[in-house]
N, CA, C and O atoms as CSV, one atom per row, in Angstrom:
chain,resi,resn,atom,element,x,y,z
A,1,UNK,N,N,0.428,-1.725,0.093
A,1,UNK,CA,C,-0.037,-0.050,-0.136
A,1,UNK,C,C,0.963,1.079,0.135
A,1,UNK,O,O,2.110,0.914,0.552
A,2,UNK,N,N,0.179,2.643,-0.254
A,2,UNK,CA,C,0.664,3.423,-0.299
A,2,UNK,C,C,1.798,4.314,1.007
A,2,UNK,O,O,2.775,5.062,1.007
A,3,UNK,N,N,0.838,3.596,2.046
A,3,UNK,CA,C,2.092,4.170,3.602
A,3,UNK,C,C,2.971,3.345,3.597
A,3,UNK,O,O,4.135,3.607,3.898
A,4,UNK,N,N,2.439,1.907,3.161
A,4,UNK,CA,C,4.021,0.988,3.447
A,4,UNK,C,C,4.857,1.685,2.519
A,4,UNK,O,O,5.813,2.205,3.095
A,5,UNK,N,N,4.829,1.903,1.123
A,5,UNK,CA,C,5.669,1.933,0.445
A,5,UNK,C,C,6.441,3.468,0.857
A,5,UNK,O,O,7.648,3.639,1.022
A,6,UNK,N,N,5.528,4.327,0.944
A,6,UNK,CA,C,6.077,5.883,1.639
A,6,UNK,C,C,7.348,5.197,2.951
A,6,UNK,O,O,8.472,5.698,2.914
A,7,UNK,N,N,7.084,4.182,3.930
A,7,UNK,CA,C,7.833,4.009,5.097
A,7,UNK,C,C,8.552,3.432,4.506
A,7,UNK,O,O,9.570,4.110,4.647
A,8,UNK,N,N,8.968,2.120,3.525
A,8,UNK,CA,C,9.761,1.350,2.959
A,8,UNK,C,C,11.097,2.332,2.308
A,8,UNK,O,O,12.295,2.205,2.558
A,9,UNK,N,N,10.463,3.273,1.451
A,9,UNK,CA,C,11.029,3.616,0.002
A,9,UNK,C,C,11.259,4.940,0.127
A,9,UNK,O,O,12.133,5.231,-0.690
A,10,UNK,N,N,10.825,6.137,0.899
A,10,UNK,CA,C,11.226,7.175,1.573
A,10,UNK,C,C,12.786,7.280,2.056
A,10,UNK,O,O,12.861,6.513,3.016
A,11,UNK,N,N,13.878,7.791,1.864
A,11,UNK,CA,C,14.718,8.132,2.743
A,11,UNK,C,C,14.323,9.574,4.101
A,11,UNK,O,O,14.196,10.795,4.010
A,12,UNK,N,N,14.245,8.530,5.307
A,12,UNK,CA,C,13.688,9.070,6.157
A,12,UNK,C,C,15.182,9.388,6.994
A,12,UNK,O,O,16.080,8.586,6.738
A,13,UNK,N,N,15.540,10.599,8.062
A,13,UNK,CA,C,16.520,11.002,8.770
A,13,UNK,C,C,16.175,9.816,9.049
A,13,UNK,O,O,15.236,9.032,8.909
A,14,UNK,N,N,17.707,9.942,9.705
A,14,UNK,CA,C,18.490,9.156,10.828
A,14,UNK,C,C,18.522,9.457,12.453
A,14,UNK,O,O,18.709,8.714,13.416
A,15,UNK,N,N,18.291,10.692,12.351
A,15,UNK,CA,C,18.405,11.539,13.447
A,15,UNK,C,C,17.915,11.097,14.397
A,15,UNK,O,O,17.244,10.260,13.793
A,16,UNK,N,N,17.554,10.863,15.863
A,16,UNK,CA,C,16.554,10.533,16.492
A,16,UNK,C,C,16.225,11.740,16.439
A,16,UNK,O,O,15.440,11.897,15.504
A,17,UNK,N,N,16.421,12.614,16.943
A,17,UNK,CA,C,15.813,13.829,17.050
A,17,UNK,C,C,15.002,14.692,15.688
A,17,UNK,O,O,14.668,15.871,15.573
A,18,UNK,N,N,14.909,13.816,15.002
A,18,UNK,CA,C,14.427,13.938,13.336
A,18,UNK,C,C,12.716,14.130,13.777
A,18,UNK,O,O,12.164,13.467,14.656
A,19,UNK,N,N,11.961,15.348,12.819
A,19,UNK,CA,C,10.725,15.074,12.788
A,19,UNK,C,C,10.128,14.198,11.679
A,19,UNK,O,O,10.156,14.646,10.533
A,20,UNK,N,N,9.634,13.089,11.890
A,20,UNK,CA,C,9.321,11.767,10.915
A,20,UNK,C,C,7.769,11.588,11.234
A,20,UNK,O,O,7.219,10.890,12.086
A,21,UNK,N,N,7.214,12.499,10.214
A,21,UNK,CA,C,5.355,12.353,10.301
A,21,UNK,C,C,4.959,11.443,8.772
A,21,UNK,O,O,5.707,11.353,7.799
A,22,UNK,N,N,4.163,11.090,8.853
A,22,UNK,CA,C,3.166,10.705,7.145
A,22,UNK,C,C,1.940,10.666,7.530
A,22,UNK,O,O,1.424,10.190,8.541
A,23,UNK,N,N,1.245,11.555,6.064
A,23,UNK,CA,C,-0.372,11.903,6.437
A,23,UNK,C,C,-0.890,10.586,5.258
A,23,UNK,O,O,-0.635,10.450,4.062
A,24,UNK,N,N,-1.570,9.891,6.052
A,24,UNK,CA,C,-2.592,9.043,5.232
A,24,UNK,C,C,-3.795,9.544,4.777
A,24,UNK,O,O,-4.550,9.832,5.706
A,25,UNK,N,N,-4.289,9.774,3.550
A,25,UNK,CA,C,-5.536,10.389,3.638
A,25,UNK,C,C,-6.128,9.436,2.151
A,25,UNK,O,O,-5.512,9.078,1.147
A,26,UNK,N,N,-8.098,9.181,2.712
A,26,UNK,CA,C,-8.467,8.839,1.758
A,26,UNK,C,C,-10.044,8.891,1.920
A,26,UNK,O,O,-10.352,9.578,2.894
A,27,UNK,N,N,-11.214,8.317,1.189
A,27,UNK,CA,C,-12.458,8.437,1.576
A,27,UNK,C,C,-13.281,6.767,1.290
A,27,UNK,O,O,-14.458,6.431,1.163
A,28,UNK,N,N,-11.851,5.954,1.275
A,28,UNK,CA,C,-12.474,4.457,1.220
A,28,UNK,C,C,-11.982,3.570,2.678
A,28,UNK,O,O,-11.139,3.967,3.483
A,29,UNK,N,N,-12.443,2.799,2.725
A,29,UNK,CA,C,-11.598,1.873,3.751
A,29,UNK,C,C,-10.519,2.021,3.888
A,29,UNK,O,O,-9.649,1.886,3.027
A,30,UNK,N,N,-10.370,2.369,5.157
A,30,UNK,CA,C,-8.468,2.307,5.876
A,30,UNK,C,C,-7.665,1.001,5.497
A,30,UNK,O,O,-6.552,0.763,5.028
A,31,UNK,N,N,-9.128,0.018,6.066
A,31,UNK,CA,C,-7.670,-1.158,5.781
A,31,UNK,C,C,-8.293,-2.092,4.444
A,31,UNK,O,O,-8.495,-3.306,4.410
A,32,UNK,N,N,-8.549,-0.890,3.195
A,32,UNK,CA,C,-8.192,-1.544,1.955
A,32,UNK,C,C,-7.590,-2.839,1.460
A,32,UNK,O,O,-7.940,-3.945,1.047
A,33,UNK,N,N,-6.532,-2.149,1.707
A,33,UNK,CA,C,-5.412,-2.879,0.738
A,33,UNK,C,C,-4.712,-4.394,1.990
A,33,UNK,O,O,-3.980,-4.364,2.979
A,34,UNK,N,N,-5.458,-5.581,1.211
A,34,UNK,CA,C,-5.331,-6.612,1.671
A,34,UNK,C,C,-4.209,-7.558,1.974
A,34,UNK,O,O,-4.278,-8.764,2.210
A,35,UNK,N,N,-2.996,-6.650,1.910
A,35,UNK,CA,C,-1.583,-7.336,1.386
A,35,UNK,C,C,-1.149,-6.095,2.686
A,35,UNK,O,O,-0.199,-6.479,3.368
A,36,UNK,N,N,-1.691,-4.768,3.073
A,36,UNK,CA,C,-0.586,-4.602,4.344
A,36,UNK,C,C,-2.305,-3.951,5.365
A,36,UNK,O,O,-3.169,-3.199,4.916
A,37,UNK,N,N,-2.258,-4.525,6.595
A,37,UNK,CA,C,-3.464,-4.076,7.258
A,37,UNK,C,C,-2.625,-3.119,8.199
A,37,UNK,O,O,-1.443,-3.241,8.519
A,38,UNK,N,N,-3.537,-2.128,8.565
A,38,UNK,CA,C,-2.995,-1.017,9.532
A,38,UNK,C,C,-2.475,-1.257,10.568
A,38,UNK,O,O,-1.780,-0.342,11.009
A,39,UNK,N,N,-2.561,-2.536,11.399
A,39,UNK,CA,C,-1.944,-2.719,12.121
A,39,UNK,C,C,-0.231,-2.916,11.775
A,39,UNK,O,O,0.658,-2.456,12.491
A,40,UNK,N,N,-0.037,-3.611,10.661
A,40,UNK,CA,C,1.416,-3.832,10.194
A,40,UNK,C,C,2.097,-2.438,9.769
A,40,UNK,O,O,3.303,-2.230,9.633
A,41,UNK,N,N,0.872,-1.395,9.565
A,41,UNK,CA,C,1.363,-0.116,9.185
A,41,UNK,C,C,2.049,0.659,10.154
A,41,UNK,O,O,3.102,1.292,10.080
A,42,UNK,N,N,1.053,0.443,11.291
A,42,UNK,CA,C,1.384,1.222,12.651
A,42,UNK,C,C,2.716,0.610,13.545
A,42,UNK,O,O,3.412,1.414,14.165
A,43,UNK,N,N,2.957,-0.508,13.570
A,43,UNK,CA,C,3.871,-1.535,13.715
A,43,UNK,C,C,5.562,-0.776,12.752
A,43,UNK,O,O,6.623,-0.370,13.227
A,44,UNK,N,N,5.293,-0.835,11.946
A,44,UNK,CA,C,6.465,-0.268,10.810
A,44,UNK,C,C,6.703,0.912,11.073
A,44,UNK,O,O,7.876,1.208,11.302
A,45,UNK,N,N,5.637,1.986,11.123
A,45,UNK,CA,C,5.909,3.553,11.547
A,45,UNK,C,C,6.688,3.538,12.762
A,45,UNK,O,O,7.765,4.133,12.778
A,46,UNK,N,N,6.129,2.725,14.112
A,46,UNK,CA,C,6.754,3.100,15.089
A,46,UNK,C,C,8.478,2.535,15.282
A,46,UNK,O,O,9.446,3.104,15.786
A,47,UNK,N,N,8.332,1.146,14.623
A,47,UNK,CA,C,9.812,0.934,14.253
A,47,UNK,C,C,10.955,1.972,13.689
A,47,UNK,O,O,12.010,2.333,14.210
A,48,UNK,N,N,10.378,2.304,12.482
A,48,UNK,CA,C,11.110,3.692,11.987
A,48,UNK,C,C,11.115,5.433,12.985
A,48,UNK,O,O,11.687,6.510,12.816
A,49,UNK,N,N,10.259,4.946,13.883
A,49,UNK,CA,C,10.087,6.567,14.673
A,49,UNK,C,C,9.219,7.655,13.824
A,49,UNK,O,O,9.287,8.842,14.146
A,50,UNK,N,N,8.258,7.159,12.545
A,50,UNK,CA,C,7.362,7.630,11.795
A,50,UNK,C,C,6.318,7.676,12.794
A,50,UNK,O,O,5.896,6.760,13.501
A,51,UNK,N,N,5.901,9.121,12.728
A,51,UNK,CA,C,4.003,9.286,13.648
A,51,UNK,C,C,2.788,9.380,12.247
A,51,UNK,O,O,2.604,10.372,11.542
A,52,UNK,N,N,2.294,8.446,12.168
A,52,UNK,CA,C,1.278,8.422,11.115
A,52,UNK,C,C,-0.343,9.480,11.651
A,52,UNK,O,O,-1.033,9.171,12.622
A,53,UNK,N,N,-0.560,10.418,10.943
A,53,UNK,CA,C,-1.397,11.129,11.067
A,53,UNK,C,C,-3.011,10.597,9.834
A,53,UNK,O,O,-2.613,10.487,8.674
A,54,UNK,N,N,-4.522,10.314,9.979
A,54,UNK,CA,C,-4.670,9.492,9.195
A,54,UNK,C,C,-6.454,10.937,8.877
A,54,UNK,O,O,-7.193,11.365,9.764
A,55,UNK,N,N,-6.514,11.194,7.612
A,55,UNK,CA,C,-6.988,12.132,7.361
A,55,UNK,C,C,-8.214,11.203,6.129
A,55,UNK,O,O,-8.040,10.757,4.995
A,56,UNK,N,N,-9.425,11.234,7.057
A,56,UNK,CA,C,-10.986,10.813,6.400
A,56,UNK,C,C,-11.297,11.459,5.550
A,56,UNK,O,O,-10.077,11.522,5.402
A,57,UNK,N,N,-11.633,11.941,4.920
A,57,UNK,CA,C,-12.398,12.099,3.133
A,57,UNK,C,C,-13.547,12.197,3.519
A,57,UNK,O,O,-14.145,12.048,2.453
A,58,UNK,N,N,-14.837,12.441,4.801
A,58,UNK,CA,C,-15.957,12.014,4.487
A,58,UNK,C,C,-16.036,12.361,5.887
A,58,UNK,O,O,-15.064,12.684,6.569
A,59,UNK,N,N,-17.941,12.237,6.526
A,59,UNK,CA,C,-17.773,12.612,7.643
A,59,UNK,C,C,-17.591,11.762,8.607
A,59,UNK,O,O,-17.510,10.552,8.392
A,60,UNK,N,N,-17.511,12.252,9.696
A,60,UNK,CA,C,-17.111,12.074,11.027
A,60,UNK,C,C,-17.139,10.824,11.732
A,60,UNK,O,O,-16.347,10.111,12.347
A,61,UNK,N,N,-18.773,10.830,11.296
A,61,UNK,CA,C,-19.726,9.717,11.731
A,61,UNK,C,C,-19.921,8.218,10.779
A,61,UNK,O,O,-20.339,7.081,10.997
A,62,UNK,N,N,-19.488,8.793,9.902
A,62,UNK,CA,C,-19.995,7.545,8.663
A,62,UNK,C,C,-19.416,6.237,9.460
A,62,UNK,O,O,-18.748,6.276,10.493
A,63,UNK,N,N,-19.797,5.153,8.792
A,63,UNK,CA,C,-19.437,4.156,9.184
A,63,UNK,C,C,-17.900,3.690,8.877
A,63,UNK,O,O,-17.446,2.581,9.161
A,64,UNK,N,N,-17.218,4.710,8.267
A,64,UNK,CA,C,-16.113,3.577,7.703
A,64,UNK,C,C,-14.903,4.357,8.611
A,64,UNK,O,O,-13.690,4.157,8.536
A,65,UNK,N,N,-15.794,5.533,9.698
A,65,UNK,CA,C,-14.762,6.486,10.386
A,65,UNK,C,C,-13.566,6.011,11.462
A,65,UNK,O,O,-12.467,6.363,11.891
A,66,UNK,N,N,-14.302,5.245,11.552
A,66,UNK,CA,C,-13.748,4.511,13.021
A,66,UNK,C,C,-12.212,3.836,12.435
A,66,UNK,O,O,-11.353,3.805,13.316
A,67,UNK,N,N,-11.792,3.326,11.137
A,67,UNK,CA,C,-10.600,2.392,11.458
A,67,UNK,C,C,-10.010,3.446,10.542
A,67,UNK,O,O,-8.927,3.179,10.021
A,68,UNK,N,N,-10.576,4.593,10.286
A,68,UNK,CA,C,-9.190,5.988,10.145
A,68,UNK,C,C,-8.333,6.373,11.080
A,68,UNK,O,O,-7.135,6.654,11.093
A,69,UNK,N,N,-9.731,6.301,12.353
A,69,UNK,CA,C,-9.050,6.904,13.527
A,69,UNK,C,C,-8.107,5.494,14.453
A,69,UNK,O,O,-7.245,5.713,15.304
A,70,UNK,N,N,-8.465,4.404,14.097
A,70,UNK,CA,C,-7.853,3.422,14.544
A,70,UNK,C,C,-6.249,3.425,13.584
A,70,UNK,O,O,-5.214,3.184,14.206
A,71,UNK,N,N,-6.212,3.612,12.606
A,71,UNK,CA,C,-4.543,3.545,11.815
A,71,UNK,C,C,-4.191,4.834,12.197
A,71,UNK,O,O,-2.961,4.850,12.237
A,72,UNK,N,N,-4.716,6.114,12.553
A,72,UNK,CA,C,-4.183,7.234,13.610
A,72,UNK,C,C,-3.447,6.647,14.810
A,72,UNK,O,O,-2.236,6.780,14.987
A,73,UNK,N,N,-4.609,5.722,15.947
A,73,UNK,CA,C,-4.236,5.217,16.780
A,73,UNK,C,C,-2.950,4.445,16.893
A,73,UNK,O,O,-2.040,4.598,17.709
A,74,UNK,N,N,-3.062,3.585,15.909
A,74,UNK,CA,C,-1.976,2.655,15.759
A,74,UNK,C,C,-0.790,3.142,15.686
A,74,UNK,O,O,0.068,2.945,16.546
A,75,UNK,N,N,-0.583,4.016,14.365
A,75,UNK,CA,C,0.353,5.110,13.996
A,75,UNK,C,C,1.143,5.948,15.310
A,75,UNK,O,O,2.337,6.243,15.371
A,76,UNK,N,N,0.176,6.194,16.221
A,76,UNK,CA,C,0.684,6.932,17.299
A,76,UNK,C,C,0.386,8.576,16.852
A,76,UNK,O,O,0.826,9.540,17.478
A,77,UNK,N,N,-0.480,8.651,15.597
A,77,UNK,CA,C,-0.696,10.108,15.380
A,77,UNK,C,C,-2.458,10.550,15.410
A,77,UNK,O,O,-3.264,9.651,15.648
A,78,UNK,N,N,-2.747,11.383,15.260
A,78,UNK,CA,C,-4.117,12.594,14.667
A,78,UNK,C,C,-4.578,11.997,14.244
A,78,UNK,O,O,-3.928,11.260,13.503
A,79,UNK,N,N,-6.335,11.743,14.344
A,79,UNK,CA,C,-6.953,11.612,13.071
A,79,UNK,C,C,-8.385,12.539,12.947
A,79,UNK,O,O,-9.213,12.780,13.825
A,80,UNK,N,N,-8.358,12.928,11.641
A,80,UNK,CA,C,-8.764,13.988,11.400
A,80,UNK,C,C,-9.921,13.680,10.329
A,80,UNK,O,O,-10.033,12.508,9.971
A,81,UNK,N,N,-10.870,14.733,9.741
A,81,UNK,CA,C,-11.780,14.390,9.495
A,81,UNK,C,C,-12.552,15.118,8.258
A,81,UNK,O,O,-13.646,15.411,8.740
A,82,UNK,N,N,-12.521,15.647,6.616
A,82,UNK,CA,C,-12.952,16.815,6.310
A,82,UNK,C,C,-14.423,16.379,5.851
A,82,UNK,O,O,-14.615,15.165,5.906
A,83,UNK,N,N,-15.321,17.038,5.478
A,83,UNK,CA,C,-16.560,16.349,5.715
A,83,UNK,C,C,-16.878,17.219,4.154
A,83,UNK,O,O,-17.970,17.107,3.596
């Protein structure tokens, strides 16, 4: 998935004090990539010291918004939505 590719393929700073942030945005299910779960993405991000923020493009009360909230929580980041 896009998030995993960003974590694996981008050159991230190795300095422990560097700010490393990833924003994942979308309007479909956060877990639509069946090859990479958001649990795995969150673990990989934490291992690399990257914070994952999730932005859901839809109503916060939508039935798929909780998946985006979980992605942000697992990635140590924040959840937001754009209605």
